[in-house]
NUGU-510798 format. One record per residue (C-alpha): residue number from 1; residue in one letter; chain; x, y, z. Coordinates in nm, 3 decimals, m for minus. Last residue first. Example, Ala and Ser with C-alpha at 12.3 -4.5 7.8 and 13.67 -1.06 7.14 Angstrom:
2
tise: 2	vonu: S	tiro: A	xx: 1.367	yy: m0.106	zz: 0.714;
tise: 1	vonu: A	tiro: A	xx: 1.230	yy: m0.450	zz: 0.780;
***
This chain:
264
tise: 264	vonu: S	tiro: A	xx: 15.349	yy: 24.626	zz: 0.369;
tise: 263	vonu: K	tiro: A	xx: 15.693	yy: 24.612	zz: 0.212;
tise: 262	vonu: A	tiro: A	xx: 15.764	yy: 24.244	zz: 0.288;
tise: 261	vonu: W	tiro: A	xx: 15.420	yy: 24.137	zz: 0.161;
tise: 260	vonu: A	tiro: A	xx: 15.463	yy: 24.335	zz: m0.161;
tise: 259	vonu: I	tiro: A	xx: 15.789	yy: 24.153	zz: m0.225;
tise: 258	vonu: N	tiro: A	xx: 15.629	yy: 23.822	zz: m0.126;
tise: 257	vonu: F	tiro: A	xx: 15.345	yy: 23.873	zz: m0.375;
tise: 256	vonu: L	tiro: A	xx: 15.595	yy: 23.954	zz: m0.650;
tise: 255	vonu: G	tiro: A	xx: 15.777	yy: 23.626	zz: m0.581;
tise: 254	vonu: N	tiro: A	xx: 15.442	yy: 23.444	zz: m0.570;
tise: 253	vonu: L	tiro: A	xx: 15.368	yy: 23.582	zz: m0.917;
tise: 252	vonu: A	tiro: A	xx: 15.698	yy: 23.450	zz: m1.051;
tise: 251	vonu: S	tiro: A	xx: 15.648	yy: 23.107	zz: m0.893;
tise: 250	vonu: A	tiro: A	xx: 15.295	yy: 23.081	zz: m1.031;
tise: 249	vonu: F	tiro: A	xx: 15.417	yy: 23.186	zz: m1.379;
tise: 248	vonu: Y	tiro: A	xx: 15.694	yy: 22.928	zz: m1.407;
tise: 247	vonu: P	tiro: A	xx: 15.524	yy: 22.655	zz: m1.201;
tise: 246	vonu: T	tiro: A	xx: 15.218	yy: 22.650	zz: m1.431;
tise: 245	vonu: N	tiro: A	xx: 14.910	yy: 22.459	zz: m1.322;
tise: 244	vonu: V	tiro: A	xx: 14.640	yy: 22.707	zz: m1.416;
tise: 243	vonu: W	tiro: A	xx: 14.297	yy: 22.785	zz: m1.273;
tise: 242	vonu: V	tiro: A	xx: 14.094	yy: 23.079	zz: m1.400;
tise: 241	vonu: G	tiro: A	xx: 13.808	yy: 23.210	zz: m1.187;
tise: 240	vonu: I	tiro: A	xx: 13.468	yy: 23.348	zz: m1.274;
tise: 239	vonu: D	tiro: A	xx: 13.191	yy: 23.494	zz: m1.057;
tise: 238	vonu: Y	tiro: A	xx: 12.856	yy: 23.480	zz: m1.233;
tise: 237	vonu: T	tiro: A	xx: 12.659	yy: 23.292	zz: m0.965;
tise: 236	vonu: P	tiro: A	xx: 12.825	yy: 23.499	zz: m0.690;
tise: 235	vonu: H	tiro: A	xx: 12.680	yy: 23.819	zz: m0.841;
tise: 234	vonu: V	tiro: A	xx: 12.949	yy: 24.053	zz: m0.966;
tise: 233	vonu: E	tiro: A	xx: 13.043	yy: 24.412	zz: m0.882;
tise: 232	vonu: D	tiro: A	xx: 13.177	yy: 24.395	zz: m0.528;
tise: 231	vonu: D	tiro: A	xx: 13.354	yy: 24.067	zz: m0.608;
tise: 230	vonu: N	tiro: A	xx: 13.561	yy: 24.241	zz: m0.875;
tise: 229	vonu: M	tiro: A	xx: 13.592	yy: 23.987	zz: m1.155;
tise: 228	vonu: V	tiro: A	xx: 13.880	yy: 23.785	zz: m1.303;
tise: 227	vonu: M	tiro: A	xx: 13.947	yy: 23.555	zz: m1.010;
tise: 226	vonu: F	tiro: A	xx: 14.290	yy: 23.397	zz: m0.999;
tise: 225	vonu: M	tiro: A	xx: 14.378	yy: 23.037	zz: m0.923;
tise: 224	vonu: L	tiro: A	xx: 14.742	yy: 22.935	zz: m0.939;
tise: 223	vonu: E	tiro: A	xx: 14.924	yy: 22.606	zz: m0.899;
tise: 222	vonu: K	tiro: A	xx: 15.304	yy: 22.579	zz: m0.913;
tise: 221	vonu: D	tiro: A	xx: 15.468	yy: 22.790	zz: m0.642;
tise: 220	vonu: D	tiro: A	xx: 15.344	yy: 22.546	zz: m0.375;
tise: 219	vonu: V	tiro: A	xx: 14.989	yy: 22.685	zz: m0.392;
tise: 218	vonu: I	tiro: A	xx: 14.903	yy: 23.033	zz: m0.519;
tise: 217	vonu: C	tiro: A	xx: 14.563	yy: 23.193	zz: m0.456;
tise: 216	vonu: F	tiro: A	xx: 14.421	yy: 23.498	zz: m0.630;
tise: 215	vonu: R	tiro: A	xx: 14.195	yy: 23.799	zz: m0.586;
tise: 214	vonu: A	tiro: A	xx: 14.334	yy: 24.147	zz: m0.655;
tise: 213	vonu: N	tiro: A	xx: 14.315	yy: 24.508	zz: m0.537;
tise: 212	vonu: I	tiro: A	xx: 14.666	yy: 24.594	zz: m0.419;
tise: 211	vonu: D	tiro: A	xx: 14.750	yy: 24.902	zz: m0.213;
tise: 210	vonu: D	tiro: A	xx: 14.538	yy: 24.823	zz: 0.092;
tise: 209	vonu: M	tiro: A	xx: 14.734	yy: 24.533	zz: 0.240;
tise: 208	vonu: K	tiro: A	xx: 14.650	yy: 24.428	zz: 0.595;
tise: 207	vonu: K	tiro: A	xx: 14.854	yy: 24.119	zz: 0.673;
tise: 206	vonu: V	tiro: A	xx: 14.765	yy: 23.768	zz: 0.789;
tise: 205	vonu: S	tiro: A	xx: 15.016	yy: 23.497	zz: 0.878;
tise: 204	vonu: I	tiro: A	xx: 14.884	yy: 23.154	zz: 0.979;
tise: 203	vonu: S	tiro: A	xx: 15.126	yy: 23.005	zz: 1.237;
tise: 202	vonu: K	tiro: A	xx: 14.981	yy: 23.244	zz: 1.494;
tise: 201	vonu: P	tiro: A	xx: 14.659	yy: 23.041	zz: 1.491;
tise: 200	vonu: L	tiro: A	xx: 14.359	yy: 23.242	zz: 1.370;
tise: 199	vonu: S	tiro: A	xx: 14.144	yy: 23.448	zz: 1.606;
tise: 198	vonu: R	tiro: A	xx: 14.338	yy: 23.764	zz: 1.519;
tise: 197	vonu: A	tiro: A	xx: 14.221	yy: 23.732	zz: 1.158;
tise: 196	vonu: L	tiro: A	xx: 13.857	yy: 23.736	zz: 1.269;
tise: 195	vonu: K	tiro: A	xx: 13.909	yy: 24.062	zz: 1.459;
tise: 194	vonu: H	tiro: A	xx: 14.078	yy: 24.215	zz: 1.154;
tise: 193	vonu: T	tiro: A	xx: 13.791	yy: 24.095	zz: 0.935;
tise: 192	vonu: E	tiro: A	xx: 13.537	yy: 24.269	zz: 1.157;
tise: 191	vonu: K	tiro: A	xx: 13.741	yy: 24.586	zz: 1.210;
tise: 190	vonu: D	tiro: A	xx: 13.800	yy: 24.640	zz: 0.836;
tise: 189	vonu: M	tiro: A	xx: 14.061	yy: 24.466	zz: 0.626;
tise: 188	vonu: P	tiro: A	xx: 14.239	yy: 24.521	zz: 0.295;
tise: 187	vonu: A	tiro: A	xx: 14.380	yy: 24.180	zz: 0.207;
tise: 186	vonu: A	tiro: A	xx: 14.683	yy: 23.954	zz: 0.241;
tise: 185	vonu: I	tiro: A	xx: 14.679	yy: 23.592	zz: 0.360;
tise: 184	vonu: K	tiro: A	xx: 15.003	yy: 23.398	zz: 0.404;
tise: 183	vonu: I	tiro: A	xx: 15.031	yy: 23.029	zz: 0.488;
tise: 182	vonu: K	tiro: A	xx: 15.360	yy: 22.844	zz: 0.529;
tise: 181	vonu: V	tiro: A	xx: 15.301	yy: 22.467	zz: 0.549;
tise: 180	vonu: G	tiro: A	xx: 15.452	yy: 22.333	zz: 0.872;
tise: 179	vonu: K	tiro: A	xx: 15.216	yy: 22.042	zz: 0.932;
tise: 178	vonu: K	tiro: A	xx: 15.025	yy: 22.238	zz: 1.196;
tise: 177	vonu: S	tiro: A	xx: 14.974	yy: 22.515	zz: 0.939;
tise: 176	vonu: L	tiro: A	xx: 14.824	yy: 22.260	zz: 0.699;
tise: 175	vonu: R	tiro: A	xx: 14.553	yy: 22.156	zz: 0.945;
tise: 174	vonu: E	tiro: A	xx: 14.472	yy: 22.519	zz: 1.027;
tise: 173	vonu: L	tiro: A	xx: 14.443	yy: 22.601	zz: 0.656;
tise: 172	vonu: E	tiro: A	xx: 14.224	yy: 22.295	zz: 0.593;
tise: 171	vonu: P	tiro: A	xx: 13.982	yy: 22.381	zz: 0.876;
tise: 170	vonu: R	tiro: A	xx: 13.979	yy: 22.751	zz: 0.773;
tise: 169	vonu: L	tiro: A	xx: 13.902	yy: 22.698	zz: 0.405;
tise: 168	vonu: A	tiro: A	xx: 13.533	yy: 22.779	zz: 0.357;
tise: 167	vonu: E	tiro: A	xx: 13.466	yy: 23.024	zz: 0.641;
tise: 166	vonu: L	tiro: A	xx: 13.819	yy: 23.162	zz: 0.616;
tise: 165	vonu: K	tiro: A	xx: 13.773	yy: 23.212	zz: 0.245;
tise: 164	vonu: R	tiro: A	xx: 13.438	yy: 23.388	zz: 0.276;
tise: 163	vonu: L	tiro: A	xx: 13.544	yy: 23.628	zz: 0.552;
tise: 162	vonu: V	tiro: A	xx: 13.873	yy: 23.714	zz: 0.380;
tise: 161	vonu: G	tiro: A	xx: 13.689	yy: 23.764	zz: 0.049;
tise: 160	vonu: K	tiro: A	xx: 13.475	yy: 24.037	zz: 0.199;
tise: 159	vonu: N	tiro: A	xx: 13.789	yy: 24.244	zz: 0.264;
tise: 158	vonu: T	tiro: A	xx: 13.934	yy: 24.146	zz: m0.071;
tise: 157	vonu: T	tiro: A	xx: 14.183	yy: 23.873	zz: m0.157;
tise: 156	vonu: M	tiro: A	xx: 14.546	yy: 23.775	zz: m0.195;
tise: 155	vonu: I	tiro: A	xx: 14.623	yy: 23.423	zz: m0.077;
tise: 154	vonu: S	tiro: A	xx: 14.964	yy: 23.255	zz: m0.063;
tise: 153	vonu: V	tiro: A	xx: 14.984	yy: 22.886	zz: 0.031;
tise: 152	vonu: N	tiro: A	xx: 15.318	yy: 22.720	zz: 0.095;
tise: 151	vonu: K	tiro: A	xx: 15.511	yy: 22.393	zz: 0.110;
tise: 150	vonu: K	tiro: A	xx: 15.305	yy: 22.073	zz: 0.069;
tise: 149	vonu: A	tiro: A	xx: 14.962	yy: 22.195	zz: m0.044;
tise: 148	vonu: N	tiro: A	xx: 14.713	yy: 21.922	zz: m0.145;
tise: 147	vonu: K	tiro: A	xx: 14.423	yy: 22.052	zz: 0.066;
tise: 146	vonu: V	tiro: A	xx: 14.484	yy: 22.405	zz: m0.063;
tise: 145	vonu: M	tiro: A	xx: 14.420	yy: 22.308	zz: m0.424;
tise: 144	vonu: M	tiro: A	xx: 14.112	yy: 22.100	zz: m0.341;
tise: 143	vonu: E	tiro: A	xx: 13.971	yy: 22.378	zz: m0.123;
tise: 142	vonu: L	tiro: A	xx: 14.028	yy: 22.628	zz: m0.403;
tise: 141	vonu: H	tiro: A	xx: 13.839	yy: 22.401	zz: m0.642;
tise: 140	vonu: Q	tiro: A	xx: 13.538	yy: 22.383	zz: m0.409;
tise: 139	vonu: Y	tiro: A	xx: 13.566	yy: 22.756	zz: m0.349;
tise: 138	vonu: L	tiro: A	xx: 13.546	yy: 22.833	zz: m0.719;
tise: 137	vonu: N	tiro: A	xx: 13.255	yy: 22.593	zz: m0.768;
tise: 136	vonu: H	tiro: A	xx: 13.051	yy: 22.778	zz: m0.505;
tise: 135	vonu: R	tiro: A	xx: 13.159	yy: 23.111	zz: m0.651;
tise: 134	vonu: G	tiro: A	xx: 13.019	yy: 23.028	zz: m0.994;
tise: 133	vonu: R	tiro: A	xx: 13.219	yy: 22.954	zz: m1.306;
tise: 132	vonu: I	tiro: A	xx: 13.558	yy: 22.785	zz: m1.332;
tise: 131	vonu: A	tiro: A	xx: 13.781	yy: 22.838	zz: m1.635;
tise: 130	vonu: G	tiro: A	xx: 14.048	yy: 22.577	zz: m1.693;
tise: 129	vonu: S	tiro: A	xx: 14.415	yy: 22.491	zz: m1.697;
tise: 128	vonu: L	tiro: A	xx: 14.639	yy: 22.188	zz: m1.721;
tise: 127	vonu: D	tiro: A	xx: 14.647	yy: 22.198	zz: m2.101;
tise: 126	vonu: S	tiro: A	xx: 14.952	yy: 22.429	zz: m2.105;
tise: 125	vonu: P	tiro: A	xx: 15.151	yy: 22.161	zz: m1.921;
tise: 124	vonu: E	tiro: A	xx: 15.084	yy: 21.921	zz: m2.212;
tise: 123	vonu: I	tiro: A	xx: 14.886	yy: 21.615	zz: m2.111;
tise: 122	vonu: F	tiro: A	xx: 14.996	yy: 21.266	zz: m2.213;
tise: 121	vonu: E	tiro: A	xx: 15.142	yy: 21.167	zz: m1.877;
tise: 120	vonu: I	tiro: A	xx: 14.830	yy: 21.300	zz: m1.702;
tise: 119	vonu: G	tiro: A	xx: 14.622	yy: 21.024	zz: m1.868;
tise: 118	vonu: Q	tiro: A	xx: 14.829	yy: 20.749	zz: m1.708;
tise: 117	vonu: K	tiro: A	xx: 14.787	yy: 20.908	zz: m1.367;
tise: 116	vonu: H	tiro: A	xx: 14.411	yy: 20.952	zz: m1.417;
tise: 115	vonu: L	tiro: A	xx: 14.360	yy: 20.595	zz: m1.542;
tise: 114	vonu: L	tiro: A	xx: 14.557	yy: 20.463	zz: m1.244;
tise: 113	vonu: D	tiro: A	xx: 14.351	yy: 20.671	zz: m1.003;
tise: 112	vonu: L	tiro: A	xx: 14.030	yy: 20.534	zz: m1.158;
tise: 111	vonu: E	tiro: A	xx: 14.164	yy: 20.177	zz: m1.130;
tise: 110	vonu: K	tiro: A	xx: 14.252	yy: 20.232	zz: m0.765;
tise: 109	vonu: L	tiro: A	xx: 13.907	yy: 20.378	zz: m0.702;
tise: 108	vonu: V	tiro: A	xx: 13.739	yy: 20.070	zz: m0.852;
tise: 107	vonu: E	tiro: A	xx: 13.961	yy: 19.829	zz: m0.660;
tise: 106	vonu: T	tiro: A	xx: 13.750	yy: 19.891	zz: m0.351;
tise: 105	vonu: K	tiro: A	xx: 13.817	yy: 20.045	zz: m0.009;
tise: 104	vonu: K	tiro: A	xx: 13.759	yy: 20.405	zz: m0.121;
tise: 103	vonu: L	tiro: A	xx: 13.426	yy: 20.300	zz: m0.269;
tise: 102	vonu: D	tiro: A	xx: 13.299	yy: 20.215	zz: 0.081;
tise: 101	vonu: E	tiro: A	xx: 13.325	yy: 20.583	zz: 0.171;
tise: 100	vonu: L	tiro: A	xx: 13.132	yy: 20.674	zz: m0.144;
tise: 99	vonu: K	tiro: A	xx: 12.861	yy: 20.418	zz: m0.063;
tise: 98	vonu: K	tiro: A	xx: 12.842	yy: 20.546	zz: 0.295;
tise: 97	vonu: V	tiro: A	xx: 12.803	yy: 20.905	zz: 0.174;
tise: 96	vonu: K	tiro: A	xx: 12.524	yy: 20.793	zz: m0.060;
tise: 95	vonu: E	tiro: A	xx: 12.339	yy: 20.611	zz: 0.219;
tise: 94	vonu: K	tiro: A	xx: 12.375	yy: 20.906	zz: 0.456;
tise: 93	vonu: A	tiro: A	xx: 12.238	yy: 21.141	zz: 0.188;
tise: 92	vonu: K	tiro: A	xx: 11.941	yy: 20.909	zz: 0.132;
tise: 91	vonu: N	tiro: A	xx: 11.866	yy: 20.906	zz: 0.505;
tise: 90	vonu: H	tiro: A	xx: 11.889	yy: 21.285	zz: 0.535;
tise: 89	vonu: I	tiro: A	xx: 11.669	yy: 21.340	zz: 0.229;
tise: 88	vonu: N	tiro: A	xx: 11.410	yy: 21.098	zz: 0.366;
tise: 87	vonu: K	tiro: A	xx: 11.412	yy: 21.262	zz: 0.709;
tise: 86	vonu: K	tiro: A	xx: 11.375	yy: 21.611	zz: 0.564;
tise: 85	vonu: V	tiro: A	xx: 11.089	yy: 21.492	zz: 0.342;
tise: 84	vonu: R	tiro: A	xx: 10.913	yy: 21.339	zz: 0.641;
tise: 83	vonu: E	tiro: A	xx: 10.958	yy: 21.654	zz: 0.850;
tise: 82	vonu: V	tiro: A	xx: 10.823	yy: 21.874	zz: 0.570;
tise: 81	vonu: V	tiro: A	xx: 10.527	yy: 21.639	zz: 0.523;
tise: 80	vonu: E	tiro: A	xx: 10.446	yy: 21.668	zz: 0.894;
tise: 79	vonu: G	tiro: A	xx: 10.429	yy: 22.047	zz: 0.863;
tise: 78	vonu: P	tiro: A	xx: 10.211	yy: 22.009	zz: 0.551;
tise: 77	vonu: E	tiro: A	xx: 9.946	yy: 21.799	zz: 0.738;
tise: 76	vonu: V	tiro: A	xx: 9.884	yy: 21.480	zz: 0.538;
tise: 75	vonu: A	tiro: A	xx: 9.619	yy: 21.512	zz: 0.268;
tise: 74	vonu: V	tiro: A	xx: 9.339	yy: 21.253	zz: 0.261;
tise: 73	vonu: Y	tiro: A	xx: 9.251	yy: 21.039	zz: m0.041;
tise: 72	vonu: K	tiro: A	xx: 8.929	yy: 20.873	zz: m0.151;
tise: 71	vonu: I	tiro: A	xx: 8.849	yy: 20.537	zz: m0.305;
tise: 70	vonu: P	tiro: A	xx: 8.480	yy: 20.513	zz: m0.392;
tise: 69	vonu: K	tiro: A	xx: 8.441	yy: 20.292	zz: m0.208;
tise: 68	vonu: G	tiro: A	xx: 8.607	yy: 20.216	zz: 0.124;
tise: 67	vonu: L	tiro: A	xx: 8.942	yy: 20.258	zz: 0.295;
tise: 66	vonu: K	tiro: A	xx: 9.106	yy: 20.600	zz: 0.279;
tise: 65	vonu: M	tiro: A	xx: 9.439	yy: 20.652	zz: 0.096;
tise: 64	vonu: V	tiro: A	xx: 9.689	yy: 20.873	zz: 0.280;
tise: 63	vonu: I	tiro: A	xx: 9.883	yy: 21.165	zz: 0.131;
tise: 62	vonu: F	tiro: A	xx: 10.227	yy: 21.325	zz: 0.127;
tise: 61	vonu: G	tiro: A	xx: 10.421	yy: 21.024	zz: 0.257;
tise: 60	vonu: K	tiro: A	xx: 10.642	yy: 20.965	zz: m0.047;
tise: 59	vonu: K	tiro: A	xx: 10.470	yy: 20.634	zz: m0.120;
tise: 58	vonu: E	tiro: A	xx: 10.129	yy: 20.806	zz: m0.108;
tise: 57	vonu: L	tiro: A	xx: 10.248	yy: 21.081	zz: m0.344;
tise: 56	vonu: S	tiro: A	xx: 10.361	yy: 20.818	zz: m0.596;
tise: 55	vonu: E	tiro: A	xx: 10.029	yy: 20.632	zz: m0.570;
tise: 54	vonu: L	tiro: A	xx: 9.844	yy: 20.961	zz: m0.623;
tise: 53	vonu: V	tiro: A	xx: 10.051	yy: 21.034	zz: m0.934;
tise: 52	vonu: D	tiro: A	xx: 9.989	yy: 20.689	zz: m1.078;
tise: 51	vonu: Y	tiro: A	xx: 9.615	yy: 20.724	zz: m1.004;
tise: 50	vonu: A	tiro: A	xx: 9.591	yy: 21.067	zz: m1.170;
tise: 49	vonu: R	tiro: A	xx: 9.781	yy: 20.979	zz: m1.490;
tise: 48	vonu: S	tiro: A	xx: 9.495	yy: 20.849	zz: m1.706;
tise: 47	vonu: R	tiro: A	xx: 9.275	yy: 21.119	zz: m1.556;
tise: 46	vonu: P	tiro: A	xx: 9.495	yy: 21.386	zz: m1.717;
tise: 45	vonu: V	tiro: A	xx: 9.596	yy: 21.651	zz: m1.459;
tise: 44	vonu: T	tiro: A	xx: 9.413	yy: 21.983	zz: m1.450;
tise: 43	vonu: G	tiro: A	xx: 9.455	yy: 22.005	zz: m1.069;
tise: 42	vonu: I	tiro: A	xx: 9.083	yy: 22.046	zz: m0.999;
tise: 41	vonu: D	tiro: A	xx: 8.973	yy: 21.797	zz: m1.264;
tise: 40	vonu: S	tiro: A	xx: 9.228	yy: 21.531	zz: m1.174;
tise: 39	vonu: L	tiro: A	xx: 9.161	yy: 21.588	zz: m0.805;
tise: 38	vonu: E	tiro: A	xx: 8.790	yy: 21.522	zz: m0.858;
tise: 37	vonu: G	tiro: A	xx: 8.859	yy: 21.204	zz: m1.054;
tise: 36	vonu: A	tiro: A	xx: 9.110	yy: 21.076	zz: m0.797;
tise: 35	vonu: T	tiro: A	xx: 8.860	yy: 21.121	zz: m0.516;
tise: 34	vonu: S	tiro: A	xx: 8.875	yy: 21.387	zz: m0.243;
tise: 33	vonu: V	tiro: A	xx: 8.942	yy: 21.467	zz: 0.120;
tise: 32	vonu: G	tiro: A	xx: 9.097	yy: 21.791	zz: 0.249;
tise: 31	vonu: R	tiro: A	xx: 8.982	yy: 21.989	zz: m0.056;
tise: 30	vonu: S	tiro: A	xx: 9.248	yy: 22.262	zz: m0.089;
tise: 29	vonu: L	tiro: A	xx: 9.519	yy: 22.024	zz: 0.029;
tise: 28	vonu: L	tiro: A	xx: 9.399	yy: 21.772	zz: m0.229;
tise: 27	vonu: A	tiro: A	xx: 9.439	yy: 22.024	zz: m0.511;
tise: 26	vonu: T	tiro: A	xx: 9.780	yy: 22.123	zz: m0.376;
tise: 25	vonu: W	tiro: A	xx: 9.887	yy: 21.757	zz: m0.389;
tise: 24	vonu: I	tiro: A	xx: 9.741	yy: 21.692	zz: m0.735;
tise: 23	vonu: R	tiro: A	xx: 9.916	yy: 21.995	zz: m0.882;
tise: 22	vonu: V	tiro: A	xx: 10.246	yy: 21.919	zz: m0.707;
tise: 21	vonu: E	tiro: A	xx: 10.244	yy: 21.561	zz: m0.831;
tise: 20	vonu: Y	tiro: A	xx: 10.156	yy: 21.660	zz: m1.188;
tise: 19	vonu: L	tiro: A	xx: 10.443	yy: 21.910	zz: m1.204;
tise: 18	vonu: N	tiro: A	xx: 10.709	yy: 21.679	zz: m1.060;
tise: 17	vonu: L	tiro: A	xx: 10.795	yy: 21.676	zz: m0.691;
tise: 16	vonu: G	tiro: A	xx: 11.131	yy: 21.729	zz: m0.518;
tise: 15	vonu: F	tiro: A	xx: 10.981	yy: 21.895	zz: m0.208;
tise: 14	vonu: F	tiro: A	xx: 11.143	yy: 22.239	zz: m0.208;
tise: 13	vonu: S	tiro: A	xx: 11.195	yy: 22.273	zz: m0.584;
tise: 12	vonu: R	tiro: A	xx: 10.854	yy: 22.142	zz: m0.682;
tise: 11	vonu: L	tiro: A	xx: 10.694	yy: 22.361	zz: m0.415;
tise: 10	vonu: N	tiro: A	xx: 10.871	yy: 22.667	zz: m0.554;
tise: 9	vonu: N	tiro: A	xx: 10.752	yy: 22.579	zz: m0.905;
tise: 8	vonu: L	tiro: A	xx: 10.393	yy: 22.550	zz: m0.781;
tise: 7	vonu: F	tiro: A	xx: 10.411	yy: 22.894	zz: m0.615;
tise: 6	vonu: D	tiro: A	xx: 10.561	yy: 23.048	zz: m0.928;
tise: 5	vonu: E	tiro: A	xx: 10.284	yy: 22.886	zz: m1.136;
tise: 4	vonu: K	tiro: A	xx: 10.017	yy: 23.065	zz: m0.933;
tise: 3	vonu: V	tiro: A	xx: 9.737	yy: 22.847	zz: m0.796;
tise: 2	vonu: I	tiro: A	xx: 9.378	yy: 22.875	zz: m0.914;
tise: 1	vonu: M	tiro: A	xx: 9.142	yy: 22.607	zz: m0.788;
***
């Protein structure tokens, strides 16, 4: 059996299998019913490992062992395997979420918070900064910044950035606006983004601003995240942002933002 490595790698990624597991599984799919020795030869897996691999696949619900001698194995229909894997992933995710929720009620989190607060006391203001790579990580950090806002949030972004930020941050922005936090979003906008902006609560201010090409977010005049790349020219994986906790610079930049806001 000849199976391309790219295909095997995709299966490993989709189903969470190791190389030997995916080789044995595809070998069994190609045969329907087979023995461990035959699958070892077809999948080029050492015979000493074949039974362990088959046992692992059986536990995961990919195959079924037939009764009788010699022992043979039957492949489960791929569509059913997909459903089983989905169910297992969902159940494991629920278990992990429950464990994390339960952690909030324990002394462990209090001790971690105490360690963090004590550690902050020894940090120089200039050390509260960092480079963040990848757009997914950027938006996770932006969400954390916005979530903790007490007074104001100022966002300058691109036309495409408006769509992304509202998709990622809208629930938090709407929650903050109800609490009286002033939220301003400025960006060049086309018809689609303009329509989306009009769907926001009136307490969230959005302005069309074509003269400035920049991507940054300022929270409470002290925290600042600015992106160093043009989002039209960089793949999301390679997007880079710089986060700084610096009231002096963040306040100054927010002052400039408000001047441009008033003139637009």
